[in-house]
C-alpha positions as CSV (number, residue, x, y, z in Angstrom):
1,X,32.7,-20.4,34.7
2,X,33.4,-22.8,37.8
3,X,34.2,-21.7,41.0
4,X,37.9,-21.1,42.0
5,X,39.3,-23.1,44.6
6,X,42.8,-22.2,45.7
7,X,44.2,-25.6,45.5
8,X,43.2,-26.0,41.8
9,X,44.3,-22.6,41.1
10,X,47.8,-23.4,42.6
11,X,47.8,-26.8,40.6
12,X,47.3,-25.0,37.5
13,X,49.7,-22.4,37.9
14,X,52.4,-24.9,38.7
15,X,51.6,-27.0,35.7
16,X,50.7,-24.3,33.3
17,X,47.3,-25.6,32.8
18,X,44.2,-23.8,31.9
19,X,41.8,-23.5,35.1
20,X,38.6,-24.1,33.3
21,X,39.5,-27.0,31.4
22,X,41.2,-28.7,34.4
23,X,37.7,-28.3,36.2
24,X,36.1,-29.8,33.2
25,X,38.5,-33.0,33.2
26,X,40.5,-31.9,30.1
27,X,44.3,-31.3,30.1
28,X,44.8,-28.0,28.1
29,X,48.2,-25.7,28.4
30,X,47.4,-22.1,29.4
31,X,48.4,-19.4,27.1
32,X,47.3,-16.1,28.8
33,X,46.5,-15.4,32.3
34,X,43.0,-13.1,33.2
35,X,42.2,-11.2,36.2
36,X,39.0,-12.3,37.8
37,X,38.2,-10.4,40.9
38,X,41.6,-10.5,42.9
39,X,42.8,-13.7,41.2
40,X,45.3,-14.2,38.2
41,X,44.0,-17.5,36.6
42,X,45.8,-19.2,34.0
43,X,43.5,-19.8,30.8
44,X,43.7,-21.2,27.2
45,X,43.0,-18.9,24.4
46,X,39.3,-20.2,24.1
47,X,38.2,-19.5,27.7
48,X,40.2,-16.2,27.7
49,X,38.2,-14.9,24.7
50,X,35.0,-16.1,26.2
51,X,35.4,-14.6,29.2
52,X,36.4,-11.2,28.0
53,X,33.6,-11.0,25.5
54,X,31.2,-12.0,28.4
55,X,32.4,-9.0,30.5
56,X,32.1,-6.7,27.7
57,X,28.6,-7.4,26.8
58,X,26.0,-5.0,28.5
59,X,23.3,-7.2,29.9
60,X,19.9,-6.4,30.4
61,X,20.3,-6.4,34.1
62,X,23.2,-3.8,33.8
63,X,20.7,-1.4,31.9
64,X,17.9,-2.2,34.4
65,X,19.9,-1.3,37.3
66,X,21.2,1.9,35.8
67,X,18.3,3.3,34.5
68,X,16.4,2.6,37.9
69,X,19.1,4.4,39.7
70,X,18.7,7.5,37.3
71,X,14.9,7.5,37.7
72,X,15.1,7.5,41.6
73,X,17.8,10.6,41.0
74,X,15.2,12.3,38.8
75,X,17.3,12.0,35.5
76,X,16.7,10.8,32.1
77,X,17.5,7.1,31.3
78,X,19.0,7.8,27.9
79,X,22.8,7.1,27.8
80,X,25.1,10.2,28.5
81,X,21.7,12.4,29.2
82,X,21.9,14.4,32.4
83,X,18.7,16.2,32.3
84,X,15.5,16.2,34.6
85,X,12.6,13.8,33.9
86,X,9.3,15.3,32.5
87,X,6.5,14.4,34.5
88,X,4.9,11.0,33.1
89,X,1.5,12.8,32.8
90,X,3.2,14.9,30.1
91,X,4.4,12.1,27.8
92,X,2.3,10.4,25.4
93,X,1.2,7.0,26.4
94,X,3.4,4.8,24.2
95,X,6.6,6.2,25.7
96,X,7.5,3.6,28.5
97,X,10.6,4.9,29.4
98,X,11.4,7.7,31.7
99,X,12.6,10.6,29.4
100,X,13.5,14.2,29.4
101,X,11.6,14.7,26.2
102,X,14.7,15.4,24.2
103,X,15.2,12.1,22.5
104,X,13.8,9.9,19.7
105,X,11.1,10.6,17.3
106,X,9.1,12.5,20.3
107,X,11.1,15.6,21.2
108,X,10.5,18.6,23.3
109,X,10.1,22.1,21.5
110,X,13.0,23.1,19.5
111,X,12.6,27.0,20.0
112,X,14.6,28.7,22.6
113,X,13.0,27.0,25.7
114,X,13.6,29.5,28.5
115,X,12.4,32.3,26.1
116,X,9.3,30.4,25.0
117,X,8.6,29.5,28.8
118,X,9.0,33.2,29.9
119,X,6.5,34.2,26.8
120,X,4.1,31.7,27.9
121,X,3.8,32.7,31.6
122,X,3.8,36.7,30.6
123,X,1.4,36.3,27.8
124,X,-1.1,33.5,28.5
125,X,-1.1,32.9,32.3
126,X,-2.9,35.1,35.2
127,X,-1.4,36.3,38.1
128,X,-2.9,33.4,40.2
129,X,-1.5,30.9,37.5
130,X,2.1,32.2,37.7
131,X,2.5,31.3,41.5
132,X,3.1,27.5,40.2
133,X,6.4,26.4,39.1
134,X,7.0,25.8,35.3
135,X,7.8,22.4,34.6
136,X,8.5,21.4,30.8
137,X,7.5,22.6,27.3
138,X,6.7,19.5,24.9
139,X,6.0,19.9,21.1
140,X,4.1,17.1,19.3
141,X,4.8,17.7,15.7
142,X,2.2,15.3,14.2
143,X,-0.8,17.3,16.1
144,X,0.7,20.7,15.7
145,X,0.3,21.3,19.6
146,X,2.5,22.6,22.5
147,X,2.0,21.1,25.8
148,X,3.0,23.3,28.9
149,X,3.1,21.9,32.5
150,X,2.9,23.9,35.5
151,X,3.4,22.1,39.1
152,X,1.4,23.9,42.0
153,X,1.5,22.9,45.5
154,X,-0.9,19.9,45.7
155,X,-1.5,19.3,41.8
156,X,-0.1,19.4,38.2
157,X,-1.8,21.3,35.3
158,X,-1.2,20.7,31.7
159,X,-2.1,23.4,29.0
160,X,-2.2,22.8,25.6
161,X,-1.4,25.5,22.8
162,X,-1.4,25.7,18.8
163,X,2.3,25.5,17.9
164,X,1.8,27.5,14.9
165,X,-0.2,30.1,16.5
166,X,2.3,30.3,19.6
167,X,5.3,30.6,17.1
168,X,3.8,32.9,15.2
169,X,2.8,35.4,18.2
170,X,6.4,34.8,19.8
171,X,8.3,35.8,16.5
172,X,6.0,38.8,16.3
173,X,6.9,39.9,19.6
174,X,10.5,39.0,19.2
175,X,10.8,41.0,16.0
176,X,9.3,44.2,18.0
């Protein structure tokens, strides 16, 4: 799209010609007017549809800007997700995006996460280990393991449990 000058815009409004065609040296009457910034620009149908489709396309730059802003804020980059990010060391190496672990083929533990988190801290951790902040639980179905992350003052620890054994013990204690 060419740059809009005031003189060309006034000339095209008076004569009811397409501004883009006028700048290309073609005389074509305008059918509609479109808004570009604060200006009302007369356009032919072809230029009106081209500009409208260009605006409706989500570009790579738009996605990159949105995902960078969400990562800086500490949130998952998936559209519509407002969960916190999982530390990158808990994610498998093939996942390049920053995620909360609840999307795609790789998903977090599906049982009640708060209850499992409480169960692990009460059953498997010592008093000294409980001083850290529990971060997240990730379940890898192909390996049958559960990764449990804890953040301490100056380090981050990941403990790995057998998923079937953990679930079995959790359901046994829950049934009592």
